[in-house]
C-alpha positions in Angstrom: -9.7 7.8 -4.4 -8.0 9.0 -7.2 -7.0 8.1 -10.7 -3.8 8.1 -11.8 -2.5 6.3 -14.7 -4.5 4.0 -16.4 -5.2 1.1 -14.3 -3.2 2.7 -11.2 -5.6 4.0 -8.1 -4.6 5.7 -5.1 -6.6 6.0 -1.9 -6.0 7.9 0.9 -6.1 9.0 4.5 -5.6 11.5 6.9 -4.8 11.2 10.7 -4.5 14.3 12.6 -3.9 15.3 16.2 -1.2 14.1 18.6 1.0 11.2 17.1 3.7 10.4 19.9 6.5 8.2 19.2 4.9 5.4 20.2 1.8 6.0 17.9 4.2 6.4 15.1 5.8 3.5 15.8 2.3 1.4 15.3 1.3 3.4 12.3 5.2 2.1 10.7 4.4 -0.9 11.9 0.9 -1.6 10.1 2.5 0.2 7.0 5.4 -2.7 7.0 2.8 -5.6 7.8 0.4 -4.2 4.9 3.0 -4.1 2.6 4.5 -7.5 3.4 0.9 -8.8 3.0 0.4 -7.5 -0.6 4.0 -7.8 -2.2 2.7 -10.9 -3.8 -1.0 -11.2 -4.1 -1.4 -14.1 -5.5 1.0 -16.0 -3.0 4.4 -17.6 -3.3 5.7 -20.9 -5.1 8.0 -23.2 -3.0 11.1 -21.8 -4.3 10.0 -18.5 -3.2 8.9 -16.6 -6.2 5.6 -14.4 -6.4 2.9 -16.2 -8.5 1.1 -14.3 -11.2 -2.7 -14.1 -11.7 -2.7 -17.2 -13.8 -4.4 -15.4 -16.7 -3.3 -16.2 -20.2 -3.7 -12.5 -21.9 -1.6 -9.9 -20.2 -4.3 -7.3 -20.2 -6.8 -9.3 -17.9 -7.4 -6.3 -15.2 -6.1 -8.3 -12.5 -4.2 -6.8 -9.4 -0.5 -6.3 -10.2 0.6 -4.5 -6.8 -0.7 -3.1 -4.1 1.2 -1.1 -1.2 1.2 1.3 1.4 3.0 4.6 2.0 3.0 7.3 4.9 4.0 10.6 5.5 4.2 12.7 8.8 4.3 16.2 9.1 4.0 18.5 11.9 2.2 21.9 12.0 2.9 23.8 15.0 1.2 21.5 17.8 -1.0 19.5 15.1 0.9 16.3 13.7 -0.7 14.5 10.6 -0.1 11.3 9.3 -0.9 10.5 5.5 -1.5 6.8 4.3 -1.7 6.2 0.9 -2.5 2.8 -0.6 -1.5 2.4 -4.3 -3.3 -0.6 -6.4 -2.3 -1.1 -10.1 -4.0 -3.5 -12.4 -2.8 -5.4 -15.5 -4.5 -3.2 -18.2 
């Protein structure tokens, strides 16, 4: 886990080895599912708007956003997928 700006954190997971097209599609599906799940951490209203944390103060420390990115690299016969999860908090 690395510290970015104040209230922003990143964690990385590195997957190395043979990443076939099927495995790549599975990893990309997991990333899309994760991002869909966390695009509104507090749920949605009936109108489709994302709920906020509900705190009165703007610097409450609650989770604002969470998302995952993936990068694929190839070094000769070795394939690497780097999964990065970023979290932002209301500070």
